C-alpha positions as CSV (number, residue, x, y, z in Angstrom):
1,M,73.3,82.3,12.9
2,S,73.9,86.0,13.6
3,N,74.6,87.7,16.9
4,L,72.9,90.7,18.4
5,N,74.1,93.0,21.1
6,K,71.6,95.8,21.6
7,A,70.3,97.6,24.7
8,L,67.2,99.8,24.8
9,L,66.6,101.7,28.0
10,I,64.3,104.4,29.3
11,G,65.3,105.9,32.6
12,R,66.3,108.9,34.6
13,L,69.8,110.2,35.1
14,T,71.1,109.5,38.6
15,K,73.6,112.4,38.5
16,D,74.8,115.1,36.1
17,P,76.8,113.7,33.1
18,E,80.6,114.0,33.1
19,M,82.4,114.8,29.9
20,R,86.1,114.1,29.5
21,Y,88.5,113.7,26.7
22,T,90.8,110.8,25.8
23,P,94.5,111.5,25.2
24,S,93.7,111.5,21.5
25,G,91.1,114.2,22.0
26,T,87.9,112.2,21.6
27,A,85.1,113.5,23.8
28,V,83.5,110.9,26.1
29,T,80.5,111.5,28.3
30,N,79.6,109.2,31.2
31,F,76.3,109.1,32.9
32,S,74.1,106.6,34.7
33,I,70.4,106.0,34.6
34,A,68.0,104.2,36.8
35,T,65.2,102.0,35.5
36,N,62.3,100.6,37.5
37,R,60.7,97.2,37.2
38,W,58.0,95.4,39.0
39,S,58.0,91.8,40.3
40,S,56.3,89.6,42.9
41,G,58.0,89.3,46.3
42,P,58.2,86.0,48.3
43,E,54.7,86.6,49.8
44,G,53.2,87.3,46.4
45,E,53.1,91.1,47.0
46,R,54.0,93.3,44.0
47,K,57.3,95.0,44.6
48,E,59.3,97.7,42.7
49,F,63.0,97.2,42.0
50,T,65.5,99.7,40.6
51,D,68.4,98.8,38.3
52,Y,71.3,101.2,37.6
53,H,73.0,101.3,34.2
54,N,76.3,103.0,33.3
55,I,76.2,104.7,29.9
56,V,79.1,106.0,27.8
57,A,78.5,108.3,24.8
58,Y,81.3,109.2,22.3
59,N,81.6,111.8,19.7
60,A,81.7,109.7,16.4
61,G,82.4,111.4,13.1
62,K,80.2,114.4,12.7
63,R,77.9,113.3,15.5
64,N,78.7,115.2,18.7
65,L,76.7,112.8,20.9
66,A,79.0,113.1,23.9
67,E,78.9,116.9,23.8
68,I,75.1,117.1,23.3
69,V,74.4,114.7,26.1
70,A,76.7,116.6,28.5
71,Q,75.2,120.0,27.5
72,Y,71.5,119.2,27.5
73,T,70.9,116.7,30.2
74,R,71.0,116.9,34.0
75,K,70.2,114.7,37.0
76,G,66.6,113.6,36.9
77,A,66.2,114.0,33.2
78,L,64.2,111.2,31.4
79,V,66.1,109.7,28.5
80,Y,65.9,106.9,26.0
81,V,69.2,105.2,25.3
82,E,70.0,102.8,22.5
83,G,73.4,101.1,22.3
84,R,75.4,98.0,22.9
85,I,76.5,96.3,26.1
86,Q,80.2,96.1,26.7
87,T,82.3,94.7,29.6
88,R,85.8,95.8,30.1
89,S,88.5,95.1,32.7
90,W,91.5,96.9,33.9
91,E,94.0,96.8,36.8
92,G,93.4,99.5,39.4
93,Q,96.1,101.6,41.0
94,D,95.9,99.3,44.0
95,G,96.8,96.3,41.7
96,Q,93.3,94.8,41.9
97,K,91.7,93.7,38.7
98,R,88.4,95.5,38.1
99,R,85.5,95.0,35.7
100,T,82.6,97.1,34.6
101,T,79.7,96.5,32.3
102,E,78.3,99.6,30.5
103,I,76.1,100.6,27.6
104,I,78.0,102.2,24.7
105,A,75.3,104.6,23.4
106,N,74.7,105.2,19.7
107,D,71.5,107.2,20.3
108,V,70.1,109.2,23.1
109,Q,66.7,110.9,23.0
110,F,65.5,113.4,25.6
111,L,62.0,112.5,26.7
112,D,61.3,115.4,29.2
113,S,59.3,118.3,27.8
114,R,61.1,121.5,27.3
115,S,59.0,123.3,29.8
116,G,59.3,120.3,32.2
117,S,59.5,120.3,35.9
118,G,63.0,121.7,36.0
119,S,64.6,118.3,36.5
120,G,66.6,118.7,33.3
121,G,65.9,117.4,29.9
122,G,66.3,120.0,27.2
123,P,67.9,123.2,26.1
124,S,66.1,126.4,26.9
125,D,67.1,128.0,23.6
126,G,65.1,125.6,21.5
127,A,68.2,124.0,19.9
128,Q,67.0,120.5,20.7
129,R,65.7,119.0,17.5
130,G,62.9,116.6,18.1
131,G,64.3,115.5,21.4
132,R,67.2,113.6,19.8
133,A,70.8,114.1,20.6
134,T,71.8,114.2,17.0
135,P,73.0,117.5,15.3
136,T,71.3,116.8,12.0
137,D,68.6,114.4,10.8
138,D,70.4,113.4,7.6
139,I,73.4,111.8,9.4
140,P,72.6,108.2,10.1
141,A,73.3,106.8,13.6
142,P,76.3,104.4,13.6
143,A,75.6,100.8,14.0
144,P,76.3,99.4,17.5
145,D,79.8,98.2,16.4
146,D,80.7,101.6,14.9
147,A,82.1,103.0,18.2
148,P,85.3,104.9,17.5
149,R,88.0,102.3,16.7
150,D,90.9,104.6,17.7
151,V,89.8,104.7,21.3
152,D,91.6,102.1,23.4
153,P,89.7,101.4,26.7
154,D,93.0,101.8,28.5
155,E,93.1,105.4,27.3
156,I,89.9,106.3,29.0
157,P,91.0,108.2,32.2
158,F,88.2,106.9,34.4
């Protein structure tokens, strides 16, 4: 039997993305999105819930996903994110063990229109190609397990 680790999310950025570089020079962009879902409350009333997801985008090969996401998205932008779920742990400066679960993106699509409401979403110079954060259409997206192998989670400075 095979395993599958795939996340598909559509949501709005909760803050502007933050791009950093690992010590080896790999660009990494972190951002978070909020997704909404509906469920019935204890009295049977319909209630809306919001979930928050931490997303990490790397530059991989010729795909500058981290740079494109950092350049063309802002707080409030509606995006589609495809990737894999990863949990990592580390020891904080205070000696406490910490864990986080995040989505390692291998594709991000901008869903806001270019002339949108000003909540972010796309470049004003028309460089956005089909709403996807991929520099060319002929370069295939890496499989979920194709995140850069030379990046050690302990190298990430956040």
